C-alpha positions in Angstrom: 12.8 -23.9 41.9 12.7 -26.4 39.0 9.3 -25.3 37.7 10.5 -21.6 38.1 13.3 -22.2 36.4 11.7 -24.5 33.5 9.7 -21.1 33.0 12.2 -18.7 33.2 13.8 -20.5 30.3 10.2 -20.8 28.0 10.2 -16.7 28.5 13.8 -16.7 27.7 13.9 -17.9 24.8 10.5 -16.9 23.4 10.6 -13.0 23.9 12.8 -11.0 21.6 15.4 -9.3 24.4 14.9 -5.9 22.9 11.1 -6.4 24.2 12.1 -7.5 27.6 11.5 -5.0 29.7 10.5 -2.4 27.0 7.3 -4.0 26.2 4.6 -1.2 24.5 1.2 -0.2 26.9 -1.5 -2.3 25.1 -4.4 -0.1 24.6 -7.9 -2.4 22.9 -8.1 -1.5 19.6 -12.0 -1.0 18.8 -14.3 -4.4 18.0 -14.3 -3.7 14.1 -10.5 -3.0 13.8 -8.9 -5.6 10.8 -6.9 -7.8 11.8 -4.8 -10.2 9.4 -6.8 -12.2 7.3 -6.9 -15.5 9.6 -9.1 -18.6 9.6 -10.0 -18.7 13.4 -11.3 -22.6 13.0 -8.3 -23.6 11.2 -5.7 -21.9 13.7 -7.8 -23.5 16.7 -7.4 -26.7 14.5 -3.0 -26.6 14.4 -2.9 -25.5 17.8 -5.3 -28.4 19.2 -3.6 -30.7 16.6 0.1 -29.6 18.1 -0.9 -29.9 21.4 -2.7 -32.9 22.0 0.8 -34.8 19.9 2.9 -33.4 22.2 1.0 -35.0 25.0 0.8 -38.2 22.8 5.2 -37.6 22.9 4.8 -37.4 26.4 2.4 -40.5 27.3 4.7 -42.9 25.0 7.6 -41.8 26.9 7.4 -40.9 30.4 10.4 -42.6 32.6 12.6 -42.8 29.1 15.9 -40.5 28.3 16.7 -37.7 26.3 18.2 -40.2 23.5 15.0 -41.3 23.1 13.6 -38.3 23.2 15.7 -36.7 20.2 14.7 -39.8 17.7 10.9 -39.0 18.8 10.6 -35.1 18.1 10.6 -33.4 15.3 13.2 -30.7 14.5 16.1 -29.4 16.0 16.9 -29.4 20.1 16.4 -25.2 20.4 18.0 -25.7 23.9 20.1 -28.5 25.5 20.8 -28.2 29.6 21.4 -31.2 32.2 17.5 -31.7 33.0 16.4 -30.3 29.3 15.2 -30.4 25.6 13.9 -27.8 24.1 12.2 -27.1 20.9 10.8 -24.2 18.9 8.0 -23.8 16.8 5.2 -21.7 15.0 1.7 -21.6 14.3 0.9 -19.0 12.0 3.0 -15.5 13.5 3.1 -16.8 16.9 5.8 -18.9 19.1 5.2 -22.2 20.5 7.7 -23.8 22.6 8.2 -27.8 23.8 9.8 -28.5 26.6 10.6 -31.7 28.1 12.2 -32.0 31.3 14.3 -35.0 32.8 14.4 -35.9 36.5 17.7 -38.9 37.0 17.9 -39.0 33.4 14.1 -39.9 33.3 11.2 -38.1 31.2 9.1 -36.5 34.3 7.6 -33.4 32.7 6.7 -31.7 29.5 5.5 -28.0 28.6 3.7 -27.2 25.6 3.5 -23.1 25.7 2.3 -20.6 22.7 2.9 -17.2 23.2 1.2 -14.4 21.3 3.0 -12.5 18.2 0.6 -10.6 16.2 -3.0 -9.9 17.1 -5.4 -11.2 15.3 -8.3 -11.1 16.8 -8.9 -9.6 20.4 -10.6 -13.5 21.4 -7.9 -15.7 19.7 -6.3 -17.0 22.4 -9.6 -17.5 24.4 -10.9 -19.5 21.3 -7.5 -21.6 21.7 -8.1 -22.4 24.7 -11.9 -23.3 24.2 -10.9 -25.3 21.4 -8.0 -27.2 23.3 -10.0 -27.8 26.2 -13.3 -29.5 24.8 -10.3 -31.8 23.0 -9.4 -32.4 26.6 -12.5 -33.4 27.8 -13.5 -35.6 25.3 -9.8 -37.6 26.1 -9.7 -37.5 30.0 -13.5 -36.9 31.0 -14.5 -33.7 33.0 -11.3 -31.4 34.8 -11.2 -31.8 38.4 -11.0 -28.2 38.4 -12.1 -25.3 35.9 -12.3 -21.9 36.8 -12.0 -18.5 35.2 -10.4 -15.9 37.7 -10.6 -12.2 37.3 -7.8 -10.3 38.9 -10.0 -7.1 37.6 -13.1 -6.9 36.6 -12.9 -3.6 34.4 -13.9 -5.8 30.8 -16.0 -8.5 33.0 -19.0 -6.6 31.6 -17.6 -6.8 28.3 -17.7 -10.3 26.7 -16.2 -9.0 23.4 -12.9 -7.6 25.1 -12.4 -10.4 27.2 -9.3 -11.2 25.5 -7.4 -8.3 25.9 -8.4 -9.2 30.0 -6.3 -12.1 29.5 -3.7 -10.1 27.5 -3.1 -7.4 30.3 -3.3 -10.1 33.0 -7.1 -8.7 34.1 -7.9 -12.7 33.5 -7.2 -15.9 33.4 -8.6 -19.3 32.6 -7.4 -22.8 34.1 -8.4 -26.2 34.1 -6.6 -29.4 35.5 -7.1 -33.3 35.1 -5.7 -35.9 37.6 -5.2 -38.9 35.0 -3.6 -42.6 36.0 -0.3 -40.7 34.6 -0.2 -38.0 36.5 -1.3 -33.7 36.5 -2.6 -32.1 33.3 -2.9 -28.4 33.2 -4.6 -26.3 30.5 -3.6 -22.2 31.4 -4.4 -19.6 29.4 -3.1 -16.2 31.0 -1.4 -12.9 30.0 1.3 -10.0 30.9 1.0 -7.7 28.0 0.9 -10.6 25.5 -1.5 -13.7 25.4 0.0 -17.2 26.8 -1.4 -20.3 26.5 0.0 -23.5 28.3 -0.4 -27.2 28.1 1.7 -28.8 31.4 1.7 -32.2 31.7 4.1 -33.8 35.3 4.0 -37.5 35.7 3.3 -39.4 38.7 6.5 -40.5 40.4 6.3 -44.4 38.9 5.7 -43.6 35.9 8.9 -41.4 35.7 10.6 -44.0 36.5 13.4 -46.2 34.3 
């Protein structure tokens, strides 16, 4: 239940009120359609840098309270509740949420979420996922679970459109690592927009003060 509430807060903050439940039907543009002039490698490096920085903060503050987190995390708190601190950022024109969850006053879970804003390329978010997965593999080794799930194979034979499949919920990527500190999950999914998330849950002994 706590996990679902955390996700609900994420989506409530990042999706404009005028767009909830009113998102237009997505029709894929042709592969040659013009996109913003954005360097993919630069954006992938920035997403990876932010996500790894987020994980570093978690690892250095497991079991500590909200006050210690406020002093360690840059920027103003967007929302604060009894057991949650939420910060908002951006990568290019995409929205970023950093959420920290506390159990009995001790940091026990964190989530970094990148929500698609403009469409800069059909496979843009798959590129973010691949770059971040490689960085996590370099740090934590091979994932315990590494899967690609097709819920509808309409675009399966068209790799140029796999990003479209992600956006409309037909394709999902997921990798999970079990570390000495907890469970780390990298996930790419969609529902008319792409959503990349990194979630780290501390083991009970690491979440104790």
